[in-house]
LUMSE-196230 format. One line per 4 residues: number of its first residue (from 1); their letters; for each residue x, y, z of C-alpha. Coordinates in nm, 2 decimals, padded with zeros to 4 digits. Each point is the difference from the previous one (the first is absolute). Layout:
! LUMSE-196230
NUM> a> X/Y/Z; ...
//
This chain:
! LUMSE-196230
1> mpns> 10.51/-00.28/33.82; -00.27/-00.07/-00.25; -00.33/-00.14/00.13; 00.11/00.02/00.36
5> rssd> -00.21/00.12/00.29; 00.25/00.28/00.06; -00.03/00.12/-00.36; -00.38/00.00/00.02
9> lfdr> 00.00/00.19/00.33; 00.25/00.26/-00.13; -00.21/00.05/-00.31; -00.30/00.07/00.22
13> aqki> 00.21/00.23/00.22; 00.10/00.21/-00.29; -00.36/00.07/-00.08; -00.08/00.14/00.35
17> lvgg> 00.33/00.08/00.18; 00.22/00.28/-00.14; 00.27/-00.19/-00.18; -00.13/-00.32/00.16
21> vdsp> 00.16/00.09/00.33; -00.05/00.23/00.31; 00.37/00.10/00.02; 00.22/00.06/-00.30
25> vraf> 00.30/-00.22/00.06; -00.22/-00.31/00.03; -00.07/00.04/-00.38; 00.35/-00.14/-00.08
29> ravg> 00.05/00.27/-00.27; 00.37/00.04/00.09; 00.08/-00.38/-00.01; -00.24/-00.13/-00.27
33> gqpl> -00.22/-00.30/00.01; -00.35/-00.05/00.16; -00.05/00.14/00.35; -00.06/-00.26/00.27
37> vidr> -00.35/-00.05/00.13; 00.03/-00.14/00.36; -00.24/-00.24/00.14; 00.15/-00.06/00.35
41> aags> 00.32/00.01/00.20; 00.17/-00.17/00.30; 00.34/00.05/00.16; 00.25/00.09/-00.27
45> rlid> -00.22/-00.11/-00.29; -00.25/00.15/-00.23; -00.23/-00.22/-00.21; -00.15/00.15/-00.31
49> adgr> -00.34/-00.06/-00.15; 00.13/-00.30/-00.20; 00.15/-00.16/00.31; 00.36/00.09/-00.08
53> eyid> 00.22/00.06/00.31; 00.26/00.27/00.04; 00.26/00.08/00.27; -00.11/00.36/00.07
57> yvcs> 00.25/00.28/00.05; -00.26/00.28/-00.04; -00.18/-00.09/00.33; -00.27/00.26/-00.06
61> wgal> 00.28/00.25/-00.06; 00.16/-00.05/00.34; -00.31/-00.01/00.22; 00.02/-00.38/00.07
65> ilgh> 00.33/-00.03/00.19; -00.14/-00.32/00.15; -00.12/-00.14/-00.33; -00.35/-00.07/-00.13
69> aqpd> -00.28/-00.10/00.22; 00.21/-00.02/00.32; -00.22/-00.20/00.24; 00.01/00.24/00.29
73> vvsa> -00.08/00.29/-00.21; -00.28/-00.18/-00.18; -00.15/-00.11/00.33; 00.01/00.36/00.14
77> iadq> -00.18/00.13/-00.31; -00.26/-00.28/00.01; -00.06/00.06/00.37; -00.04/00.37/-00.05
81> arlg> -00.24/-00.04/-00.29; -00.24/-00.18/00.23; 00.01/00.31/00.22; -00.06/00.25/-00.29
85> tsyg> 00.20/00.10/-00.30; -00.03/00.38/00.03; -00.13/00.22/00.27; 00.05/00.36/-00.12
89> mtsp> 00.09/00.07/00.36; 00.31/-00.04/00.22; 00.08/-00.35/00.12; 00.25/-00.12/00.27
93> leie> 00.19/-00.16/-00.29; 00.11/00.34/-00.14; 00.13/00.11/00.34; 00.19/-00.33/00.05
97> lger> 00.16/00.00/-00.34; 00.09/00.37/00.03; 00.17/-00.06/00.33; 00.18/-00.30/-00.13
101> iara> 00.14/00.20/-00.30; 00.10/00.29/00.23; 00.19/-00.23/00.23; 00.19/-00.14/-00.30
105> ipsi> 00.06/00.35/-00.16; 00.04/00.26/00.27; 00.01/00.29/-00.25; -00.38/-00.06/-00.04
109> erir> -00.16/00.19/00.29; -00.34/00.01/-00.17; -00.14/-00.21/-00.28; -00.29/00.00/-00.24
113> fvss> -00.11/-00.31/-00.19; -00.12/00.02/-00.36; -00.06/-00.25/-00.28; 00.28/00.04/-00.25
117> gtea> 00.36/00.11/-00.02; -00.10/00.28/-00.24; -00.25/00.13/00.25; 00.26/00.00/00.27
121> tmsa> 00.28/00.18/-00.19; -00.25/00.25/-00.14; -00.12/00.07/00.36; 00.35/00.02/00.14
125> iraa> 00.10/00.26/-00.26; -00.32/00.21/00.08; 00.09/-00.01/00.37; 00.36/00.10/-00.07
129> raft> -00.11/00.29/-00.21; -00.25/00.12/00.26; 00.26/-00.02/00.28; 00.28/00.18/-00.19
133> krdl> -00.23/00.24/-00.19; 00.20/-00.08/-00.31; -00.10/-00.15/-00.33; 00.30/-00.17/-00.16
137> ilkf> 00.09/-00.36/00.05; 00.32/-00.19/-00.10; -00.01/-00.36/-00.11; 00.26/-00.21/-00.17
141> eggy> 00.02/-00.10/-00.37; -00.13/-00.36/-00.02; -00.17/00.03/00.34; -00.36/-00.12/-00.02
145> hgha> -00.23/00.12/00.28; -00.34/-00.09/-00.14; -00.20/00.15/-00.28; -00.11/00.33/00.15
149> dsfl> 00.06/00.30/-00.23; 00.30/00.13/00.20; 00.20/-00.32/-00.05; -00.03/-00.08/-00.37
153> aeag> 00.30/00.18/-00.14; 00.31/-00.22/-00.05; -00.16/-00.27/00.21; 00.13/-00.36/-00.02
157> sgla> -00.20/-00.32/00.03; -00.29/-00.03/-00.24; 00.08/00.32/-00.18; 00.35/-00.11/-00.07
161> tlgi> -00.13/-00.34/-00.11; -00.23/00.16/-00.25; 00.25/00.26/-00.11; -00.21/00.29/00.13
165> sssp> 00.20/00.30/00.14; -00.30/00.18/00.14; -00.37/-00.04/-00.01; -00.25/00.20/-00.21
169> gvpe> -00.28/00.14/00.21; 00.25/00.16/00.25; -00.04/00.38/-00.01; 00.33/00.17/-00.10
173> alar> -00.04/00.24/00.29; -00.01/-00.28/00.24; 00.28/-00.19/-00.16; 00.23/00.30/00.04
177> ltln> -00.04/-00.03/00.38; 00.18/-00.34/-00.01; 00.38/00.02/-00.02; 00.22/-00.31/-00.10
181> apyn> 00.35/-00.09/00.09; 00.21/-00.31/-00.08; -00.02/-00.26/00.28; 00.33/-00.04/00.20
185> daaa> 00.12/00.35/-00.11; 00.02/00.21/00.32; 00.17/00.28/-00.19; -00.29/00.03/-00.24
189> verv> -00.24/00.02/00.29; 00.21/00.28/00.15; -00.01/00.19/-00.33; -00.38/-00.03/-00.02
193> faeh> -00.04/00.13/00.36; 00.24/00.28/-00.07; -00.21/00.11/-00.30; -00.33/-00.03/00.19
197> agki> 00.11/00.09/00.35; -00.29/00.02/00.25; -00.25/-00.11/-00.26; 00.01/-00.38/00.01
201> aaii> -00.26/-00.16/00.22; 00.14/-00.36/00.00; 00.23/-00.26/-00.14; -00.17/-00.33/-00.07
205> vepv> 00.23/-00.30/-00.05; 00.00/-00.37/00.01; 00.29/-00.07/00.24; 00.09/-00.30/-00.22
209> aanm> -00.13/00.07/-00.35; -00.21/-00.28/-00.12; -00.20/00.14/-00.29; 00.29/00.05/-00.24
213> gvvp> 00.10/-00.35/00.09; 00.18/-00.04/00.33; 00.26/00.27/00.06; 00.15/00.03/00.36
217> papg> 00.09/00.34/00.13; 00.36/00.11/-00.03; 00.19/00.04/00.33; -00.10/00.33/00.15
221> fles> -00.28/00.08/-00.24; -00.29/-00.04/00.24; 00.20/00.18/00.27; 00.05/00.30/-00.24
225> lrki> -00.38/00.02/-00.07; -00.06/00.01/00.37; 00.25/00.29/00.05; -00.12/00.20/-00.30
229> tqrd> -00.37/-00.02/00.10; 00.08/00.09/00.36; 00.21/00.30/-00.10; -00.26/00.13/-00.25
233> gail> -00.31/-00.07/00.21; -00.14/-00.26/-00.25; -00.17/-00.33/00.09; 00.18/-00.33/-00.07
237> ifde> -00.25/-00.27/-00.11; 00.11/-00.36/-00.02; -00.22/-00.19/-00.24; 00.03/-00.35/00.16
241> vitg> -00.30/-00.15/-00.18; 00.24/-00.27/-00.13; 00.28/00.01/00.26; -00.22/00.03/00.31
245> frlt> 00.03/-00.33/00.19; 00.17/-00.15/-00.30; 00.37/00.07/00.08; -00.04/-00.03/00.37
249> ygga> -00.28/00.03/00.26; 00.05/00.37/00.04; 00.03/00.08/-00.37; 00.29/00.15/-00.19
253> qslf> 00.02/00.30/00.24; 00.08/-00.24/00.28; 00.26/-00.17/-00.22; 00.17/00.33/-00.10
257> kihp> -00.07/00.17/00.33; -00.16/00.31/-00.16; -00.31/00.15/00.15; -00.22/00.17/-00.27
261> dmtv> -00.27/00.25/00.09; -00.27/-00.21/-00.17; -00.03/-00.36/-00.12; -00.22/-00.17/-00.25
265> lgki> -00.08/-00.37/00.04; -00.20/-00.26/-00.20; 00.01/-00.35/-00.14; 00.13/-00.21/00.29
269> iggg> -00.20/00.18/00.27; -00.33/-00.13/-00.15; 00.10/-00.36/-00.03; -00.10/00.00/-00.37
273> lpva> -00.32/00.21/00.04; -00.03/00.35/-00.13; 00.15/00.23/00.27; 00.26/00.27/00.04
277> aygg> 00.08/00.27/00.26; 00.18/00.32/00.04; 00.14/00.13/00.33; 00.27/00.20/00.17
281> rrei> 00.07/00.29/00.24; -00.30/00.08/00.21; -00.01/00.38/-00.09; -00.02/-00.09/-00.37
285> meli> -00.26/-00.27/00.03; -00.22/00.20/00.23; -00.06/00.24/-00.30; -00.22/-00.28/-00.14
289> aplg> -00.37/00.02/00.05; -00.18/-00.03/00.24; 00.28/00.17/00.21; 00.11/00.23/-00.28
293> pvyq> -00.10/00.16/-00.33; 00.17/-00.25/-00.24; -00.28/-00.22/-00.12; 00.03/-00.37/-00.08
297> agtl> -00.26/-00.27/00.04; -00.09/-00.35/-00.13; -00.29/-00.24/00.05; 00.22/-00.31/00.02
301> sgnp> 00.29/00.16/00.19; 00.09/-00.23/00.29; -00.21/-00.28/-00.14; -00.02/-00.27/00.26
305> lamr> 00.09/-00.29/-00.24; 00.32/00.18/-00.09; 00.08/00.09/00.36; -00.04/-00.37/00.11
309> agla> 00.21/-00.12/-00.29; 00.27/00.26/00.08; 00.01/-00.09/00.37; 00.03/-00.37/-00.09
313> mltk> 00.28/00.08/-00.25; 00.21/00.22/00.24; -00.03/-00.27/00.27; 00.17/-00.25/-00.23
317> leap> 00.27/00.26/-00.09; 00.10/00.05/00.36; 00.11/-00.35/00.04; 00.38/-00.03/00.08
321> gfyp> 00.21/-00.08/-00.30; -00.27/00.08/-00.26; 00.19/00.26/-00.19; 00.34/-00.17/00.00
325> eldk> -00.15/-00.31/-00.14; -00.19/00.19/-00.27; 00.31/00.20/-00.09; 00.20/-00.32/-00.03
329> karn> -00.23/-00.13/-00.26; 00.02/00.32/-00.20; 00.38/00.01/00.02; 00.02/-00.36/-00.13
333> laeg> -00.23/00.10/-00.29; 00.20/00.32/-00.08; 00.34/-00.18/00.02; -00.13/-00.28/-00.22
337> lrta> -00.12/00.25/-00.26; 00.33/00.18/00.00; 00.18/-00.33/-00.05; -00.23/-00.10/-00.29
341> lref> 00.06/00.34/-00.17; 00.38/-00.06/00.02; -00.04/-00.36/-00.12; -00.18/00.10/-00.32
345> gvpg> 00.19/00.33/-00.05; -00.32/00.21/00.01; 00.05/00.36/00.11; -00.21/00.05/00.31
349> qvna> -00.02/00.14/00.35; -00.19/-00.14/00.30; -00.09/00.28/00.24; -00.13/-00.12/00.33
353> sgsl> -00.12/00.13/00.34; -00.13/-00.25/00.25; -00.27/-00.21/-00.18; -00.03/00.25/-00.29
357> ltlf> 00.21/-00.05/-00.32; 00.01/00.09/-00.36; 00.19/-00.16/-00.29; 00.10/00.28/-00.23
361> fsae> 00.12/-00.09/-00.35; 00.27/00.27/00.01; 00.38/-00.01/-00.03; 00.03/00.29/00.25
365> pvrd> -00.10/00.02/00.36; -00.34/00.15/00.06; 00.00/00.28/00.26; -00.29/00.22/-00.13
369> ysga> -00.28/00.03/-00.25; 00.24/00.10/-00.28; 00.19/-00.32/00.05; -00.31/-00.21/00.02
373> kksd> -00.13/00.14/-00.33; 00.32/-00.12/-00.17; -00.10/-00.36/00.06; -00.08/-00.23/-00.29
377> tarf> -00.38/-00.03/00.04; -00.03/-00.22/-00.31; 00.23/-00.26/00.16; -00.19/00.03/00.33
381> aaff> -00.33/-00.07/-00.19; 00.16/-00.31/-00.16; 00.13/-00.12/00.33; -00.34/00.06/00.16
385> reml> -00.18/-00.22/-00.26; 00.26/-00.28/00.03; -00.04/00.00/00.38; -00.38/00.01/-00.02
389> aqgv> 00.01/-00.30/-00.24; 00.19/-00.19/00.27; -00.25/00.09/00.27; 00.17/00.30/00.16
393> llpp> -00.19/00.33/00.01; 00.22/00.31/00.03; -00.14/00.35/00.01; -00.09/00.08/-00.37
397> sqfe> 00.22/00.31/-00.02; 00.37/00.08/00.01; -00.08/00.28/00.24; -00.18/-00.19/00.28
401> alfv> 00.14/-00.18/00.30; 00.00/-00.38/00.05; -00.13/-00.10/00.34; 00.11/-00.30/00.20
405> saah> -00.25/-00.13/00.26; 00.02/-00.22/00.30; -00.20/-00.26/-00.19; 00.28/-00.04/-00.25
409> tddd> 00.20/-00.32/00.08; 00.36/-00.09/-00.07; -00.14/-00.23/-00.28; -00.19/00.30/-00.15
413> isrt> 00.33/00.19/-00.01; 00.18/-00.29/-00.16; -00.27/-00.05/-00.26; 00.00/00.37/-00.07
417> laaa> 00.38/00.01/-00.06; -00.02/-00.31/-00.22; -00.27/00.18/-00.21; 00.22/00.31/00.00
421> rasl> 00.30/-00.19/-00.14; -00.21/-00.16/-00.27; -00.16/00.34/-00.08; 00.33/00.18/-00.02
425> kais> 00.14/-00.27/-00.22; -00.30/00.03/-00.23; 00.02/00.38/-00.04; 00.38/00.01/-00.04
429> apk> 00.01/-00.28/-00.27; 00.10/00.12/-00.35; -00.29/00.07/-00.22
//
């Protein structure tokens, strides 16, 4: 894009921001081409610095389930801004949002708001270790739970996108405290617990994996984790930063009828503003200061702008029929993509759960991180660039989820599928 405003802005960005971005996947390193510089957004659309419009399936990485600049959410934020943007003290809004979340997710008896998903998962692990008086944690290969030191071995999402298996700067002694098992492999989890009986503080898991691309749990897998942790005295932590209020109003645990000991939330509960939370059983959460010795604090925790945005967001999600209508759009998109793959003879899988989906360029079903890594990332990059050229923004990584929002219309879905057919035709044509 020579001599464009976007090019000029990205040139400036590279001279001040690390890699020109504030989060790695935004750099488009895995898909090629110049990263987008966004000027504004509304509904299902992003508009870049040169005025080009895109149907957006990133949706702020899942936070914007209602779409961009939803009027009720914007109004709530503007109204609150006139009353103050940050107090550094408790407000009624924190209490109201906490109560609303607890009613929707009964396993949360006490909650603490923080400012990012990483902060929430890190704090949940600290509480679990304190409660159990154990040091080891178990996560799953390809499961991304933020960038805290404990989570950066065999993590999916951005690390998989950039081909990083673990991060320098994480002390080896700390890395040894994190165990990994294949997602959807209950037998492997049993083996890990047999080898480290009575030493594992917690399992942390995305109930629907969404950071290796979308991978739903196999029948019985989540139930097995609940049984294993209860038997061994370990804590089961559901990382619902993505799935919380995405799959249904009570989160994935409501859908699968599994009650974890602790839950981590983010994205949707802040209506597009920086917020996350961790919560769970009262006796665990009351170890957190000021009631207990486990320290965690934050200047902007419970920020009133974020609380107002979250309350406005959850009010819209409670409307009858919201989730069936959203899921119908996602099903139409997923089925259309599967049909297009067959039409052009392109090996691919479309994994979906509710309004989350991923198109894997793989001939084999994707059930875990090992399967996800077999995908043809070069073909995905080519597909991404073709779609972008036709005005459709997909997540710029084979290993990220595509998000459908309530703002996407039937026409958006139709236009997206037309672009997909043209893109698949282009990348499957003989060279």
